N, C-alpha and C positions, 0 to 999 in steps of 0.2 A: 497070742503068744509074742507076736512082733511089737505090741505095745509095751512089753516089759523090757525089751532091749533098746527101743527107741526113745525111752524117756530122758536119757542123759545124752545130750549132744556134745561133740568135742568143742571145748572152749567155754562150756556152760558151767555154772556153779552148781554141781550136783549134790554136794555134801552140805547140809545144813546144820551148824552146830546147835541151833536153837532147837530143832528137832530131836537131837539126842538128848538135850537137857530136858525137854518136855517129856520124852519116853521114860528117861531115868527117875524123874519126879513121879511119874505115874506108877512105875514100879515100886518105888519106896512107899508111896501111899497106899498102893494095893497090898503090900504085905503088911503094913503096920494096921490098916483099918479093916482088912479082909473083905473088901466090897470091890467087885470086878466092874459090872456092867455099869452101875452107877458112877463110878469113878470116870470110866471112858466117856459117858455121856456129859459129866461135868467138864472133863478136859476138852471134849468136842466143842462144847458151849463157849469155852474160853477162847478157843482159837478160830472156830469157824470153818476149819478145813476138814472136808470130807477125806481127804487121801490120807490123813493122819490116823483115821480109826483103826486100821488093821494094825500098825505098829503099836498103838496104845492098847488095844487089847491083847495082843501077844504079850507085852510087858506085864500087863496086870494079871492075866492068867498064869503066866510063868512064876511071877512073885507069889502068887497064892499057892502054886503047886509046891514051890520050895517050902513055904511055911508049913504046909500040910505034911510034908515029908520029914520036916526037922523039928516039929513040935508035937508035943503030946496033948496040947490043949484042944485040939480039934476033934 
């Protein structure tokens, strides 16, 4: 639990705009293409950052759930 609270030190740049752009792109692609795990693997291979997997997976799954709830095609 302490690791969650100590990751951002005072004076450090804790908010990365590129991460938000990447998660948004993953959410958009996840909603359009309806693929979640393979999309997260592709985005992970592009970045090489293991710490980005959880936000990418959350965005892809959320976009797929929104698609399922608002579409009659599924």
